[in-house]
N, C-alpha and C positions, 0 to 999 in steps of 0.2 A: 707499418703497424697502426698508424693513425687511420688509414683507410679501412682496415679490417675492423677496428674498434667502431668507426662511424657506421660501417655496413651492418655490424651486429646491433648496434643501437637502433638503426632504421628497422631492421628485421623485427626486433623486439617491440618497437612502437607500433608497427603495422600489425603484429600478431595480437597486441592488446586491443587494437581497435576492431578487429574482426569479431563479430558476434556480440561485442560489447556495445550497447546502445544506451540510451537514456530513457528514464521514465517519462520525460517530457515529449518523447517522440510518438506517443500513443494518443489516439482519440478514442473515447469510449462513449457509450450511451449513459446519460444520467437517468435518474429514476423516473423523470417525467418523459423520457424517450427522446430527448434532444441530444445533440452532440456536445461532448465535454472534452475540449482540447486540454490535455494535461500540460501542454506548453504554457498555458496561463499560469501555471504554478511555479514557473522559473523564479528563482530568488527566495522561494519559500521552503522551509523544511516541511516534509509531508509524512504523516503517519498513516499508512494504508492498513486497513483492517477488514477481514472478511466477517460479516455479521450474520446473526440468525435471530428470529423473533421467539422461538420456542425452545431455547437452550437454557441450561443451568447457568450459563455465563451471560445471558441477555442482560441482566442488570449492569453489565459493564457499559451499556449505552449511556447510562447516567454519568458515570465517571468520564467517559469520552466527551460528552457534552460539557461537563465541568472543565475538563482540560481545554476544550475548544473556547469556552467562554473566557477562560483565564488567559490563554496564550494565542488563540486564533487571531488572524489578522494579516498584516503585512509580511511577517516573517515565518508564519507557521499555519498549517491547516491539517485537517483530518479528512480522509477520503474513505467512505464506507462502501464496501462491495458486498451486498447480500449474496449468500450462497446457500444452496441446498445440498451440499455434498455429505453432510454428516447426520444420519439418523432422521432424515426428512424433517429437519428442524427449521427450515424456511420454505414451507410449501406454498406460500401466498404469492400473488401477482405483485408487480412492482407497485401498483396502486394500493394494494392491501398493506405492503411493507411501509410505504410512505405514511399511510394513515396511522399504522401501529407506532411508528417511530415518533411522529408528531404528538400523538395523543398521550402516549405513555412516558415519553422521555423528553419531548420538546426539542428533538434533534434539529439543529440548524446548520450542521456541517454538511458538505457535499456528500450525497448518497448517489450511487450509481445504479444502473439496472442490474438485476440479478444475473450472476455469472457462475461458471464452474471454476473452482479453485484447484482442482486436481483431476486426474483421470484423462481419458482419451479426448474429452471435449474441453480441456482446460483453456481458459480465456488467455489471449496473447499477453495481457499484462501480467497474469500469474505465471505464465511460462517464463517471462523475463525476471519476475521476482524470485523464482525457485530454481532457476538453472544458471550455474556459474558461466556456462558457455555463452549465455546471453547477457548476464548482468556483470560479469567480469569479477565478481566478489566471492560468492559462495553458492553452493547447492543447498536447498532446503526442501522440506515437504510440509505442506499446510497440514498439521496434525488434527485440528479441530476448529470450530468456530472461534473467532476473536483472536486469531494469530495476527501479530502486528509486524509491519515492515517499516523500517525508518529509511527515508529517502532524504538525501541532502539537497541544498539549495541549487546544486547543478544537476539534479535528477539522477544521482548515482545512489545505489543501494549502500547503506551503511551497516545494517544489521537487521536481524529479525528477533522477535520476542514471542516466546511461547504463550499460547492462549490464556492460561490461568494467571499470568502476570497481569496485574491491574494496570490500567492506563495511567494512573497517578503514581506508578512505581518511581522511586528516585532515579533509576537508570533512564527512564523515558523523559522525566522532567528535566534532569540535568542535561540531557542531550538537547531538549528543546531550548533551554536557556543558554547553552554553550555557544561559542563563537563559530565552531565549524559546522 
């Protein structure tokens, strides 16, 4: 009986590891075109957000920056991924996006190169964020600009937050301040 229990436990552990990886396993392009190894974020909680410059939710940049100013550093960061998947609301180049973010919102948190967050050309990071088979936690679909994903210190998906929920929502702030 002990051997059977052990065998079942091993099969379960192996099945969990298949397809389930870590956010930290990806390397992406930053908005300046350089490589950004997400492994450098090990030990930090990460709020991942798809952004757009011409959206009704674009003022969330200001709240994201305030959140980053208050909590960003050794234990927390924000990573922005501009995307043009919704109503052509991020049509600019990476250079245009970087200038817009700096000029209008003083964005200093890491911004990545523009990606696709859904559809046939979905970026591998967003495949991981949205597919339970890859992240081991849940399936989701990016429904609009400024959808947020919470990643723990070990690079595992914790939850996702709908676009209209503001970055300073108590659920997000309490997660940042919490121990896990």
